[in-house]
C-alpha positions in Angstrom: 0.0 0.0 0.0 1.5 3.4 -1.0 2.5 5.6 1.9 -0.1 8.3 1.2 -2.9 5.8 1.1 -1.6 4.2 4.3 -1.7 7.5 6.1 -5.3 8.1 4.9 -6.3 4.7 6.0 -4.7 5.3 9.4 -6.6 8.6 9.8 -9.8 6.9 8.9 -9.2 4.1 11.4 -8.4 6.6 14.1 -11.6 8.5 13.3 -13.7 5.4 13.5 -12.1 4.5 16.8 -12.6 8.0 18.2 -14.8 8.3 21.2 -16.1 11.5 19.8 -17.5 9.8 16.7 -19.1 7.1 18.8 -20.6 9.7 21.1 -22.1 11.5 18.2 -23.5 8.3 16.8 -25.0 6.9 20.0 -26.5 10.3 21.0 -28.3 10.6 17.6 -31.7 10.0 19.2 -31.2 13.1 21.4 -29.8 15.5 18.8 -32.0 14.4 16.0 -35.0 14.8 18.3 -34.0 18.3 19.2 -33.2 19.3 15.6 -36.5 17.9 14.5 -38.4 20.1 16.8 -36.9 23.4 15.6 -39.4 25.5 13.8 -42.4 23.6 15.2 -44.9 25.5 17.3 -45.1 24.6 21.0 -42.2 22.2 20.6 -40.1 23.2 23.7 -40.5 23.7 27.5 -44.1 22.5 27.7 -43.5 20.7 31.0 -42.2 24.0 32.4 -45.3 25.6 30.9 -47.5 23.3 33.0 -46.0 24.6 36.2 -45.9 28.3 35.1 -49.5 28.1 33.9 -50.6 26.5 37.1 -48.9 29.3 39.0 -50.9 31.9 37.0 -54.1 30.0 37.7 -53.2 29.7 41.4 -52.6 33.5 41.5 -56.0 34.0 39.9 -57.7 31.5 42.3 -58.7 29.2 39.4 -58.9 25.4 39.5 -55.5 23.8 39.0 -56.5 20.3 37.9 -58.3 20.9 34.6 -57.7 18.8 31.5 -55.8 20.7 28.7 -55.5 23.9 30.8 -53.6 26.5 28.8 -52.4 30.1 29.5 -51.7 32.9 27.0 -48.1 33.0 25.7 -47.0 29.4 26.1 -48.0 25.8 25.6 -48.2 23.5 28.6 -48.7 19.8 29.3 -51.0 18.5 32.0 -50.2 19.8 35.5 -49.8 16.8 37.7 -47.9 18.3 40.7 -49.2 19.1 44.2 -50.9 22.5 44.7 -48.0 23.9 46.7 -45.8 23.7 43.5 -48.3 26.0 41.7 -48.4 28.3 44.8 -44.6 28.6 44.7 -44.6 29.5 41.0 -47.4 32.0 41.7 -45.1 33.7 44.3 -42.1 33.6 42.0 -44.1 35.1 39.1 -45.3 37.8 41.3 -41.8 38.6 42.6 -39.7 38.6 39.4 -42.2 38.3 36.5 -43.1 35.6 34.1 -40.4 36.2 31.5 -37.4 36.5 33.9 -38.6 33.4 35.7 -38.7 31.5 32.4 -35.1 32.4 31.6 -33.9 31.6 35.2 -35.5 28.2 34.9 -34.0 27.6 31.4 -30.5 28.5 32.8 -30.9 26.1 35.7 -32.3 23.4 33.4 -29.5 23.7 30.9 -26.8 23.5 33.6 -28.5 20.5 35.1 -28.8 18.5 31.9 -25.2 19.3 30.9 -23.8 18.4 34.3 -25.9 15.2 34.5 -24.7 13.9 31.1 -21.1 14.9 32.0 -21.2 13.1 35.4 -22.9 10.0 34.0 -21.1 9.7 30.6 -18.0 11.8 30.3 -16.6 12.1 33.9 -13.8 9.6 34.5 -14.9 6.7 36.7 -12.7 3.8 38.0 -15.3 1.1 37.2 -16.6 2.2 33.8 -14.7 3.6 30.7 -16.1 6.3 28.5 -16.4 3.7 25.6 -18.5 1.5 27.9 -20.8 4.3 28.9 -21.4 5.9 25.5 -23.9 3.3 24.2 -26.3 4.2 27.1 -26.9 7.5 25.2 -29.2 5.3 23.1 -31.7 5.6 25.9 -31.6 9.4 25.7 -34.1 10.8 23.2 -34.7 14.4 22.3 -37.6 14.7 24.8 -35.6 15.4 28.0 -33.8 18.5 26.7 -37.0 19.7 24.8 -39.7 19.4 27.4 -37.9 21.2 30.3 -39.2 18.7 32.9 -38.2 19.4 36.5 -37.0 15.8 36.8 -33.7 16.7 35.2 -33.1 19.4 37.8 -34.1 16.9 40.6 -31.7 14.2 39.3 -28.8 16.6 38.9 -29.3 18.1 42.4 -29.8 14.7 44.1 -26.9 12.9 42.5 -24.7 16.0 42.8 -25.5 16.2 46.5 -24.8 12.5 46.9 -21.4 12.8 45.3 -20.4 15.8 47.4 -22.2 15.4 50.7 -22.8 11.6 50.8 -26.1 9.8 50.5 -25.9 8.9 54.2 -26.1 12.6 55.3 -29.0 14.5 56.7 -28.8 17.3 54.0 -29.1 14.6 51.3 -32.2 13.2 53.0 -33.7 16.7 53.3 -33.0 17.3 49.6 -34.7 14.1 48.5 -37.6 14.9 50.9 -38.0 18.3 49.2 -37.9 16.6 45.8 -40.6 14.2 46.9 -42.8 17.2 47.9 -42.8 17.9 44.1 -43.4 14.3 43.1 -43.7 11.7 45.9 -42.3 8.9 43.8 -38.9 10.5 44.1 -38.6 8.8 47.4 -37.3 5.9 45.5 -34.1 7.8 45.1 -33.5 7.1 48.8 -32.1 3.8 47.4 -28.9 5.8 47.3 -29.1 6.1 51.1 -30.1 2.4 51.5 -26.9 1.3 49.7 -24.6 3.8 51.3 -21.7 2.5 53.4 -23.2 3.4 56.8 -24.8 1.4 59.6 -28.2 0.0 58.8 -29.9 1.9 61.6 -28.6 5.2 60.3 -29.7 4.4 56.8 -33.2 3.4 58.1 -33.6 6.6 60.1 -32.6 8.8 57.2 -35.0 7.1 54.9 -37.8 7.4 57.4 -37.0 11.1 58.0 -37.1 11.8 54.3 -40.5 10.2 53.9 -42.3 11.8 56.8 -43.2 15.2 55.2 -44.1 14.1 51.6 -46.1 11.1 52.8 -48.0 13.1 55.4 -48.8 16.0 53.1 -49.9 13.6 50.3 -52.2 11.6 52.5 -53.5 14.1 55.0 -54.2 17.1 52.9 -57.6 18.7 52.1 -59.7 19.1 49.0 -56.8 20.4 46.9 -54.8 17.3 47.7 -57.7 15.0 46.9 -58.2 16.8 43.5 -54.5 16.4 42.8 -54.5 12.7 43.5 -57.7 12.1 41.5 -56.4 14.1 38.5 -53.0 12.5 38.6 -54.4 9.0 38.7 -56.6 9.8 35.7 -53.6 11.1 33.7 -51.5 8.1 34.6 -54.4 5.8 33.7 -54.5 7.4 30.2 -50.7 7.8 29.7 -48.9 5.2 31.8 -45.5 6.2 30.6 -42.9 3.7 29.5 -42.3 1.5 32.5 -44.0 -1.0 34.7 -47.5 0.6 34.5 -47.4 0.6 30.7 -46.4 -3.1 30.7 -49.3 -4.0 32.9 -51.7 -1.9 30.7 -50.5 -3.7 27.6 -51.5 -7.0 29.0 -54.8 -5.7 30.4 -53.9 -5.6 34.1 -55.1 -2.2 35.4 -57.2 -2.9 38.5 -55.5 -1.4 41.6 -55.9 -4.6 43.7 -53.7 -6.3 41.1 -51.4 -3.5 40.2 -50.4 -2.7 43.8 -49.1 -6.2 44.8 -47.4 -6.7 41.4 -45.6 -3.4 41.7 -44.4 -4.2 45.2 -42.9 -7.5 43.9 -41.4 -5.7 40.9 -39.8 -3.0 43.1 -38.6 -5.5 45.6 -36.8 -7.5 42.8 -35.0 -4.4 41.7 -34.2 -3.1 45.2 -33.0 -6.5 46.6 -30.9 -7.1 43.5 -29.2 -3.7 43.9 -28.8 -4.3 47.7 -27.0 -7.7 47.1 -24.7 -6.1 44.5 -23.9 -3.1 46.8 -23.4 -5.1 50.0 -21.9 -8.4 48.8 -20.0 -6.9 45.9 -18.1 -4.6 48.2 -18.6 -1.5 46.0 -16.9 1.8 46.6 -18.9 4.7 48.0 -19.2 6.3 44.6 -20.2 3.0 43.0 -22.9 2.4 45.6 -24.3 5.9 45.0 -24.6 5.4 41.2 -26.1 1.9 41.8 -28.7 3.4 44.1 -29.5 6.1 41.5 -30.2 3.6 38.8 -32.2 1.4 41.1 -34.2 4.4 42.3 -35.0 5.3 38.7 -35.9 1.7 37.6 -38.3 1.4 40.6 -40.4 4.4 39.3 -43.6 2.7 37.9 -44.2 5.4 35.3 -40.9 5.9 33.5 -40.4 8.7 31.0 -37.5 9.6 28.7 -36.2 12.2 31.2 -35.7 9.5 33.8 -33.1 7.6 31.7 -30.1 10.0 31.4 -27.9 8.5 34.1 -28.3 4.7 33.7 -24.8 3.9 32.7 -22.6 4.2 35.9 -25.0 2.2 38.1 -25.4 -0.7 35.7 -21.7 -0.8 34.8 -20.6 -0.8 38.4 -22.6 -4.0 38.9 -21.0 -5.5 35.8 -17.5 -4.5 37.1 -18.2 -6.3 40.4 -19.2 -9.5 38.6 -16.0 -9.2 36.5 -13.9 -9.5 39.6 -15.2 -13.0 40.4 -16.8 -14.3 37.2 -15.2 -12.8 34.0 -17.3 -15.0 31.6 -20.5 -14.0 33.3 -19.4 -10.4 33.1 -18.9 -10.7 29.3 -22.5 -12.0 28.9 -23.7 -9.1 31.0 -21.8 -6.7 28.8 -23.4 -8.2 25.7 -26.8 -7.9 27.3 -26.3 -4.2 28.3 -25.0 -3.2 24.8 -27.8 -5.1 23.1 -30.3 -3.3 25.3 -28.7 0.0 24.3 -28.8 -0.9 20.6 -32.5 -1.8 20.9 -33.4 1.4 22.7 -31.4 3.3 20.0 -33.2 1.6 17.1 -36.6 2.1 18.8 -36.0 5.8 19.1 -34.6 6.3 15.6 -37.0 4.1 13.7 -40.2 5.0 15.6 -42.5 2.1 14.5 -41.1 -0.3 17.1 -40.8 2.3 19.9 -43.0 0.6 22.4 -41.7 -2.9 21.9 -38.1 -1.8 21.8 -38.5 0.5 24.8 -40.1 -2.3 26.9 -37.6 -4.9 25.8 -34.5 -2.8 26.5 -35.7 -1.9 30.0 -36.5 -5.5 30.8 -33.0 -6.5 29.6 -31.4 -3.9 31.9 -33.5 -5.1 34.9 -32.7 -8.7 34.0 -29.0 -7.9 33.8 -29.1 -6.3 37.3 -30.9 -9.3 38.8 -28.4 -11.7 37.1 -25.5 -9.7 38.5 -27.0 -10.1 42.0 -27.3 -13.8 41.5 -23.7 -14.2 40.3 -22.3 -12.0 43.1 -24.3 -13.9 45.8 -23.0 -17.2 44.5 -19.5 -15.9 44.7 -19.9 -14.1 48.1 -17.1 -16.0 49.8 -14.7 -14.7 47.2 -15.7 -11.2 47.8 -15.3 -11.7 51.6 -11.8 -13.2 50.9 -10.9 -10.2 48.8 -11.9 -7.8 51.6 -9.7 -9.5 54.2 
């Protein structure tokens, strides 16, 4: 091969092997989704619009829980948050104005999503390489950056606090409790505390402390709380998201007496699998935090695209723990994880198989976590010997 052609071939090979190219490829569902929305009316920030519109309605003493409620100047999705969120937005709008509040929110949102993707995908981690984490961008569609959902801010704040303060600290528990005042299901993020390297009694007390206020205010409130619960259940019934509730609806299981016990079994499987990996696998503090984050997300019964930005570290730390005692099993787990990413990627790009691909990819991830727990438990004596 002539020298000039050899140099061109070497450049092409280096380009193909470049992490930048792979990152652009695997993140195609996100950036194509954003580009595809440009120029379309009402294509951005509709989840923010729901909270801002509810704030205006609260200030005007109008009903909050109305189907397709809209306010002049912006488009909004259904408002499914407790009444005190609308009251907070009403105060903020009154204090600084609607337009300044929008741009403050956009700034916080952009910082949150950039930081979350950096922490989950780009930041160096001892148990997961960049090349290993890049495929999990296949789960990130264009919806999270476009809709402006507060979940992105919640995940960035909670994970950031866990990394800096520790998930076994009182400020962390207070932050999660505050997030659960916005959406009670965020209490599942206390899985990060449950897996923290602290005495069991301390973890239990922190989890109980975080749950007191949101559970009490959700169950003991007045007519506004009852209206919120009723409206939210109606919305969830019509749009069950992309997780456990959607799977049950697809097979015709929607009666609460059936859904409740099945969800408890589903959540217990995920939580116990993560607990076995964290405790028996002797994970580091950072590894336990990321594992708790992904378990907290997967336990959410109504998953949406904005819940899936930070899956990679928690799943890969479980794979890394398996690799220490069962390299062959770890290779199969790696194949399963990459295949799930590829299916999620294809489902997002090609649209027609979105539901099937989305369901299958999440089932594969949960199955991989459960399999990791089984392998680690079977090799628990080896982990004990390594720790001595």
